[in-house]
C-alpha positions in Angstrom: 29.1 -35.1 37.2 25.5 -35.7 36.4 25.4 -38.8 34.2 22.2 -38.2 32.2 21.2 -37.5 28.6 22.6 -34.2 27.4 21.0 -31.3 25.5 24.3 -30.4 23.9 28.1 -30.7 24.3 30.1 -27.6 23.5 33.8 -26.5 23.6 34.2 -23.3 25.7 36.9 -21.1 27.0 35.6 -20.7 30.6 33.0 -21.7 33.2 31.3 -18.3 32.6 30.9 -19.1 28.9 29.5 -22.5 29.7 27.0 -21.1 32.2 26.0 -18.4 29.8 25.2 -21.0 27.2 23.0 -22.7 29.7 21.2 -19.5 30.7 20.5 -18.8 27.0 19.1 -22.3 26.4 15.5 -22.5 27.4 15.6 -26.1 28.6 19.0 -26.0 30.4 19.0 -26.3 34.2 22.6 -27.4 34.9 26.0 -28.1 33.4 28.9 -30.5 33.6 32.1 -28.5 33.2 35.1 -30.5 32.0 38.8 -30.1 32.6 40.7 -28.1 30.0 42.1 -30.0 27.1 43.6 -28.6 23.9 42.9 -25.0 25.1 39.1 -25.5 25.6 36.8 -27.0 28.3 33.9 -29.4 27.6 30.6 -27.9 28.5 27.6 -30.3 28.8 24.2 -28.7 28.9 21.6 -30.7 30.9 17.8 -30.3 31.2 17.7 -31.5 34.8 19.9 -31.2 37.9 21.3 -33.3 40.8 18.3 -32.5 43.0 15.9 -34.1 40.5 18.2 -36.9 39.5 20.3 -37.7 42.7 20.9 -41.3 41.7 22.6 -40.0 38.5 25.1 -37.8 40.3 28.5 -39.5 40.3 32.1 -38.5 41.3 34.3 -37.6 38.4 37.9 -36.5 38.1 37.1 -34.8 34.7 33.9 -32.9 35.4 32.3 -30.6 38.0 28.5 -30.2 38.1 26.9 -26.7 38.4 23.2 -25.9 38.9 22.2 -22.8 36.9 18.4 -22.5 37.2 15.9 -23.2 39.9 13.2 -25.6 38.7 10.0 -24.3 40.3 8.6 -27.9 40.3 11.4 -29.1 42.6 10.4 -26.5 45.3 7.1 -28.2 46.2 
């Protein structure tokens, strides 16, 4: 899990729905995708990723972190 300030927290049915929400949000670069609870998953939209904030990347039993977009500023 990337432990940073979030753009948004949503309840979604699948990882695909979560990543689509991120792709459709201009500032979203990655997501934390939570374990299912009450029929839905928690989807946390994030405006950075584990490569730009490696010190904020922590092990979690409840969430997995997924990068969605490549930040062109992190390539150089």
